[in-house]
C-alpha positions as CSV (number, residue, x, y, z in Angstrom):
1,X,-24.8,-6.7,-16.4
2,X,-23.8,-3.2,-17.7
3,X,-25.4,-2.6,-14.0
4,X,-23.5,-4.7,-11.4
5,X,-19.8,-3.8,-13.3
6,X,-18.8,-3.2,-9.8
7,X,-19.7,-6.0,-8.6
8,X,-18.6,-8.6,-11.9
9,X,-15.2,-6.5,-11.8
10,X,-14.3,-7.9,-8.0
11,X,-15.4,-11.4,-8.5
12,X,-12.9,-11.2,-11.3
13,X,-10.3,-9.8,-9.3
14,X,-10.9,-12.3,-6.8
15,X,-10.4,-15.2,-9.0
16,X,-7.3,-13.3,-10.4
17,X,-5.5,-13.3,-7.0
18,X,-6.9,-16.9,-6.2
19,X,-5.3,-18.4,-9.8
20,X,-2.3,-15.8,-10.4
21,X,0.1,-16.1,-7.1
22,X,2.6,-13.4,-8.6
23,X,-0.2,-10.8,-9.3
24,X,-1.3,-11.3,-5.5
25,X,2.0,-11.2,-4.4
26,X,2.7,-7.5,-5.9
27,X,0.7,-5.9,-3.1
28,X,1.8,-2.2,-4.0
29,X,-0.6,-3.1,-7.4
30,X,-3.5,-4.6,-6.0
31,X,-5.4,-1.4,-6.0
32,X,-5.0,-1.0,-9.6
33,X,-5.8,-4.4,-10.4
34,X,-9.3,-4.1,-9.4
35,X,-9.1,-0.6,-10.9
36,X,-8.3,-2.2,-14.2
37,X,-10.3,-5.1,-14.5
38,X,-13.9,-2.7,-13.8
39,X,-13.0,-0.5,-16.5
40,X,-12.2,-4.0,-19.1
41,X,-15.8,-5.3,-18.0
42,X,-17.4,-2.2,-18.4
43,X,-16.0,-1.4,-22.0
44,X,-16.4,-4.8,-23.2
45,X,-19.9,-4.9,-21.9
46,X,-21.0,-1.5,-23.6
47,X,-18.9,-3.1,-26.7
48,X,-21.3,-5.8,-26.8
49,X,-24.5,-3.7,-26.0
50,X,-24.0,-1.2,-28.4
51,X,-22.4,-3.5,-31.4
52,X,-19.1,-1.1,-31.2
53,X,-16.7,-3.0,-33.4
54,X,-13.8,-4.4,-31.2
55,X,-10.7,-3.0,-33.4
56,X,-12.5,1.0,-33.0
57,X,-12.0,-0.3,-28.6
58,X,-8.8,1.1,-27.0
59,X,-7.3,-0.4,-24.0
60,X,-8.7,1.4,-20.6
61,X,-6.6,4.0,-19.1
62,X,-6.5,1.7,-15.8
63,X,-5.1,-1.0,-18.1
64,X,-2.2,0.4,-19.6
65,X,-1.6,2.1,-16.5
66,X,-1.6,-1.5,-14.5
67,X,0.3,-3.1,-17.0
68,X,3.2,-0.7,-17.0
69,X,3.0,-0.8,-13.1
70,X,4.0,-4.8,-13.2
71,X,6.9,-3.9,-15.9
72,X,8.0,-1.4,-12.6
73,X,7.8,-4.3,-10.4
74,X,9.2,-6.8,-12.2
75,X,6.4,-8.9,-12.8
76,X,6.5,-11.7,-15.3
77,X,4.7,-10.7,-18.5
78,X,3.0,-13.9,-18.6
79,X,0.9,-13.4,-15.5
80,X,-0.6,-10.5,-17.2
81,X,-1.4,-12.4,-20.2
82,X,-2.4,-15.5,-18.1
83,X,-4.5,-13.0,-15.6
84,X,-6.4,-11.9,-19.0
85,X,-7.2,-15.4,-20.1
86,X,-8.9,-16.2,-16.5
87,X,-10.3,-13.1,-17.0
88,X,-12.5,-14.3,-20.3
89,X,-13.0,-17.9,-18.6
90,X,-14.8,-16.4,-15.5
91,X,-16.8,-13.3,-17.9
92,X,-17.8,-16.3,-19.8
93,X,-19.4,-18.0,-16.9
94,X,-21.3,-15.1,-15.9
95,X,-22.3,-14.6,-19.8
96,X,-23.5,-18.2,-19.9
97,X,-25.4,-18.0,-16.2
98,X,-27.1,-14.1,-17.2
99,X,-28.2,-15.8,-20.5
100,X,-29.4,-19.3,-19.0
101,X,-31.7,-17.1,-16.2
102,X,-32.3,-14.2,-19.0
103,X,-35.9,-14.2,-20.5
104,X,-34.7,-15.6,-23.8
105,X,-36.4,-18.3,-26.1
106,X,-34.9,-21.5,-26.1
107,X,-34.0,-21.5,-30.0
108,X,-32.1,-18.3,-29.5
109,X,-29.3,-18.6,-26.5
110,X,-27.2,-20.3,-29.2
111,X,-27.4,-17.0,-31.4
112,X,-27.0,-14.7,-28.2
113,X,-24.2,-16.8,-26.9
114,X,-22.1,-17.2,-30.2
115,X,-22.5,-13.5,-30.6
116,X,-20.8,-12.5,-27.3
117,X,-18.3,-14.9,-26.9
118,X,-17.1,-13.8,-30.6
119,X,-16.8,-10.2,-29.2
120,X,-15.1,-11.4,-25.5
121,X,-12.7,-13.4,-27.6
122,X,-11.9,-10.8,-30.1
123,X,-11.8,-8.3,-27.3
124,X,-9.5,-10.3,-25.0
125,X,-7.4,-10.5,-28.4
126,X,-6.7,-7.1,-29.0
127,X,-6.4,-5.6,-25.5
128,X,-4.4,-8.2,-24.6
129,X,-1.7,-6.9,-27.7
130,X,-2.5,-3.3,-26.4
131,X,-1.4,-3.8,-22.8
132,X,1.5,-6.2,-23.9
133,X,3.1,-3.6,-26.2
134,X,2.6,-1.4,-23.5
135,X,4.5,-3.3,-20.5
136,X,6.8,-4.4,-23.3
137,X,7.4,-0.3,-23.9
138,X,7.6,0.3,-20.5
139,X,10.1,-2.1,-19.2
140,X,12.5,-1.2,-21.8
141,X,12.2,2.7,-21.0
142,X,12.0,1.9,-17.0
143,X,15.4,-0.5,-17.4
144,X,17.0,2.2,-19.5
145,X,16.0,5.3,-17.1
146,X,17.3,3.7,-14.4
147,X,21.0,3.4,-13.1
148,X,21.6,0.1,-13.9
149,X,24.6,-0.7,-11.8
150,X,23.9,1.2,-9.1
151,X,20.0,0.0,-8.4
152,X,21.3,-3.5,-9.0
153,X,23.9,-2.8,-6.2
154,X,21.5,-1.5,-3.7
155,X,18.7,-4.7,-4.0
156,X,22.2,-6.7,-3.6
157,X,23.5,-4.6,-0.5
158,X,19.9,-4.7,0.8
159,X,18.8,-9.2,0.1
160,X,21.7,-10.1,2.4
161,X,21.9,-13.3,0.4
162,X,25.7,-13.7,0.7
163,X,28.7,-12.1,1.7
164,X,29.5,-8.8,0.2
165,X,32.4,-6.3,-0.3
166,X,31.5,-3.5,1.6
167,X,34.4,-1.0,0.1
168,X,33.4,-2.3,-3.4
169,X,30.1,-1.9,-3.1
170,X,30.2,1.7,-1.4
171,X,32.4,2.6,-4.3
172,X,29.7,1.0,-6.5
173,X,26.7,2.2,-4.9
174,X,28.5,6.1,-4.0
175,X,27.2,5.7,-0.5
176,X,29.3,5.1,2.8
177,X,27.5,1.4,3.7
178,X,30.0,2.1,7.2
179,X,28.7,4.7,8.4
180,X,25.3,5.6,10.2
181,X,22.0,5.4,8.3
182,X,18.3,6.9,8.0
183,X,16.3,5.0,5.5
184,X,13.3,6.5,3.9
185,X,10.6,5.0,1.5
186,X,8.9,7.8,0.0
187,X,6.1,7.5,-2.5
188,X,3.0,9.3,-4.4
189,X,-0.6,8.1,-4.2
190,X,-0.8,8.3,-7.7
191,X,0.7,9.7,-11.2
192,X,0.6,13.1,-11.8
193,X,-0.3,14.6,-15.1
194,X,3.6,15.3,-15.6
195,X,4.6,12.1,-14.5
196,X,7.4,13.6,-13.1
197,X,7.2,11.7,-9.1
198,X,10.4,10.3,-9.6
199,X,12.6,13.6,-9.9
200,X,10.6,15.6,-7.5
201,X,11.2,12.8,-5.1
202,X,14.7,13.3,-6.1
203,X,15.1,16.7,-5.5
204,X,13.3,16.5,-2.0
205,X,15.7,14.0,-0.6
206,X,18.4,16.4,-1.5
207,X,16.8,19.3,-0.3
208,X,16.2,16.9,2.8
209,X,19.5,15.4,3.1
210,X,21.0,19.5,2.9
211,X,18.3,20.4,6.2
212,X,19.2,17.2,8.0
213,X,23.2,18.3,7.8
214,X,23.9,14.9,6.6
215,X,27.4,14.2,6.8
216,X,27.8,13.2,2.6
217,X,24.9,13.1,-0.2
218,X,22.6,11.0,0.1
219,X,21.3,7.6,-1.8
220,X,17.9,7.4,-3.6
221,X,17.3,4.4,-5.7
222,X,13.8,4.1,-7.6
223,X,11.5,1.4,-6.5
224,X,8.5,2.4,-9.4
225,X,7.2,5.3,-11.3
226,X,5.3,6.3,-8.1
227,X,7.9,5.5,-5.4
228,X,11.5,5.4,-3.8
229,X,14.1,4.1,-1.4
230,X,16.4,6.8,0.2
231,X,19.4,7.1,2.8
232,X,20.6,9.4,5.0
233,X,24.4,9.0,5.8
234,X,26.0,10.4,9.2
235,X,29.8,10.0,10.5
236,X,27.8,10.8,14.0
237,X,24.1,10.1,14.5
238,X,22.2,13.6,15.6
239,X,20.4,12.5,18.5
240,X,17.3,14.0,17.1
241,X,17.6,13.5,12.8
242,X,13.9,11.8,13.1
243,X,12.2,15.3,14.4
244,X,14.3,17.0,11.9
245,X,13.3,14.8,9.0
246,X,10.1,15.1,10.3
247,X,9.8,18.7,10.3
248,X,11.5,19.4,7.3
249,X,8.0,17.8,5.6
250,X,5.7,19.6,7.7
251,X,7.2,22.9,6.6
252,X,7.0,22.4,2.9
253,X,4.1,22.2,0.2
254,X,3.8,19.7,-2.3
255,X,6.1,16.5,-0.5
256,X,5.4,13.0,-1.2
257,X,4.1,10.5,1.4
258,X,6.9,9.1,3.3
259,X,8.3,6.5,6.1
260,X,10.9,6.6,8.3
261,X,13.3,3.7,9.5
262,X,15.3,3.4,12.7
263,X,19.0,4.9,12.3
264,X,21.3,2.4,12.8
265,X,24.7,1.7,11.8
266,X,26.6,-0.6,9.3
267,X,25.4,-2.6,6.4
268,X,23.3,-4.5,8.7
269,X,22.0,-0.9,10.0
270,X,21.2,0.1,6.4
271,X,19.2,-3.0,5.9
272,X,17.5,-3.1,9.2
273,X,16.5,0.9,8.6
274,X,15.6,0.4,5.2
275,X,12.8,-2.5,6.5
276,X,11.4,-0.7,9.2
277,X,11.2,1.9,6.6
278,X,9.0,-0.5,4.6
279,X,7.2,-1.8,7.9
280,X,6.0,2.0,8.3
281,X,5.0,2.6,4.8
282,X,2.6,-1.1,4.9
283,X,0.7,0.3,8.0
284,X,0.3,4.0,6.2
285,X,-1.3,1.9,3.1
286,X,-3.7,-0.3,5.0
287,X,-5.0,2.5,6.5
288,X,-5.5,4.4,3.6
289,X,-4.0,7.7,3.6
290,X,-4.0,9.2,0.4
291,X,-2.5,13.0,1.4
292,X,0.8,13.5,2.3
293,X,2.0,12.0,5.3
294,X,4.6,11.1,7.5
295,X,5.0,7.2,9.4
296,X,8.3,6.8,11.5
297,X,9.0,3.3,12.6
298,X,10.3,5.2,15.9
299,X,6.8,6.5,16.8
300,X,5.5,4.2,19.9
301,X,3.8,1.5,19.1
302,X,4.1,1.3,15.3
303,X,6.2,-1.2,14.9
304,X,4.4,-3.6,16.7
305,X,1.2,-2.3,15.0
306,X,3.5,-3.1,11.5
307,X,3.8,-6.8,12.5
308,X,-0.5,-7.4,12.3
309,X,-0.4,-6.3,8.8
310,X,-0.2,-9.2,6.7
311,X,-3.9,-9.6,7.0
312,X,-5.6,-6.9,7.9
313,X,-9.4,-8.6,7.9
314,X,-8.0,-11.0,10.3
315,X,-6.3,-8.0,12.4
316,X,-9.6,-6.8,12.2
317,X,-12.0,-9.8,13.4
318,X,-9.4,-9.6,16.6
319,X,-9.3,-6.2,17.2
320,X,-13.1,-6.7,17.3
321,X,-13.5,-9.8,19.8
322,X,-10.7,-7.6,22.2
323,X,-12.8,-4.4,22.3
324,X,-16.1,-5.3,21.7
325,X,-18.6,-2.2,21.1
326,X,-14.9,0.3,21.9
327,X,-13.8,-0.8,18.4
328,X,-16.8,1.1,16.7
329,X,-15.8,3.8,14.0
330,X,-17.1,7.1,15.7
331,X,-15.5,10.3,17.1
332,X,-16.7,9.5,20.3
333,X,-15.3,5.7,20.9
334,X,-12.0,7.0,19.5
335,X,-11.7,10.0,22.1
336,X,-12.7,6.8,24.7
337,X,-9.3,4.4,23.0
338,X,-6.8,7.1,23.0
339,X,-8.0,7.9,26.7
340,X,-7.7,4.2,27.5
341,X,-4.3,3.8,25.6
342,X,-2.8,6.8,27.0
343,X,-3.7,5.8,30.8
344,X,-2.7,2.0,30.0
345,X,0.5,3.3,28.8
346,X,1.2,5.7,32.0
347,X,1.1,2.7,34.2
348,X,-3.0,3.2,35.0
349,X,-2.5,6.3,36.0
350,X,-5.1,8.8,35.9
351,X,-2.9,11.5,37.1
352,X,-0.3,10.8,34.4
353,X,-2.5,10.1,32.2
354,X,-4.0,13.7,33.0
355,X,-1.2,15.4,32.6
356,X,-0.4,14.2,29.3
357,X,-3.7,14.6,27.7
358,X,-3.9,18.2,29.3
359,X,-7.1,17.3,31.2
360,X,-8.5,17.2,34.0
361,X,-8.1,13.7,36.4
362,X,-12.0,13.4,36.8
363,X,-12.3,13.6,32.8
364,X,-9.9,10.6,32.8
365,X,-11.3,8.9,35.0
366,X,-14.8,9.3,33.6
367,X,-13.7,8.4,29.7
368,X,-11.8,5.3,31.2
369,X,-15.1,3.3,33.1
370,X,-16.9,4.9,29.9
371,X,-14.3,2.6,27.8
372,X,-14.2,-0.2,29.7
373,X,-17.9,-0.2,29.6
374,X,-18.1,0.3,25.5
375,X,-15.9,-2.7,26.0
376,X,-18.4,-4.8,27.8
377,X,-15.9,-6.8,30.6
378,X,-13.0,-5.5,32.5
379,X,-9.7,-4.7,31.0
380,X,-7.7,-6.8,33.5
381,X,-8.1,-9.9,31.9
382,X,-6.5,-9.3,28.7
383,X,-4.1,-6.2,29.8
384,X,-1.7,-6.8,26.9
385,X,-4.3,-7.8,24.5
386,X,-6.2,-4.5,24.7
387,X,-3.2,-2.6,24.9
388,X,-2.0,-4.1,21.5
389,X,-5.5,-4.3,19.9
390,X,-5.7,-0.1,21.0
391,X,-2.4,0.6,19.0
392,X,-3.7,-1.2,16.1
393,X,-6.8,1.0,16.3
394,X,-4.4,4.3,16.9
395,X,-2.0,3.3,13.2
396,X,-4.7,1.6,10.7
397,X,-7.6,4.1,11.1
398,X,-10.8,3.1,9.8
399,X,-8.9,0.0,8.1
400,X,-9.3,-1.7,11.8
401,X,-12.4,-0.6,13.0
402,X,-16.0,-1.7,12.7
403,X,-18.4,1.0,11.1
404,X,-20.6,2.6,13.0
405,X,-24.3,1.1,12.6
406,X,-25.5,4.7,13.7
């Protein structure tokens, strides 16, 4: 089993996601859940194999960090505890199957199972206490460090579950809700050694607001230890505000990843801009970008592509059905897809597409013909579907493509 740690960890993770809805719904922590499960499996198997007393075993770093992340996201501690007992059940099933199929004398089966089961129970008991302690400590610290009243009021405004007193809410969060807004969602792919992600994001937002000439101070609210929400306020919205924000990030080093919403006004605009920024971030997360990047809901086609990120597996299968071999993950098909997308967006004009891509007319015509050939059937039978599939490929990258058999 030591040789199949990744496989076993993946099986247990699937079990947890199936049985514990709260863990499955916390989409931003699913990758860390997988790392935590695999680290626990590896630590447990080493303890069994090398007869290491459980009392000396410390919870893996990934397990501690996952517990902290759940605390930050408000996932209940009961779900964390239940995850370990569900994991123990699944691990016990795998151990019993391994012993049953192994080359072990029948009279030794009980002794082996008793030894491993005892260690497994002790391990789960010990590690659960450690991760619960980490969860509780993080939750307390998190609540203390947040500006609780302001953060709560921001979430109340965003929820839109009831009528709010706009003037009172403006005073409470110290932000002009009646003005124009541009929402941002900022994040770092992972924690740094210094653990200073939130102060860095706050500093970045302040400097960005100054560069973008906002009409008042920006609003920042922490979402968790590695991500935050921000709004830039304007009395009158500049026409090029999105380009200004994107340009500011391009000229700097050590910037967070962030997603930009659509500019909007009033309380509904405050909410809508944030929703669009969240959707743009969802696209970035599915795409798997792990370096500083900027996604904007105003980018052509991104909002449409975001509608399909709820189930990327289904989206990938649909893309393959629509595009055929053109959905392969290689440089040549990527060029063909880009050319076909620009061609269709320009009303099937070779001349307009050539001008936009700075290519010769004949080059565009050749690439479009090759793209259609790779698809294996004409595009006129499903032009809208083809355009949508090309947008999904553009924004999700490899996550929406079929691995190249070559």
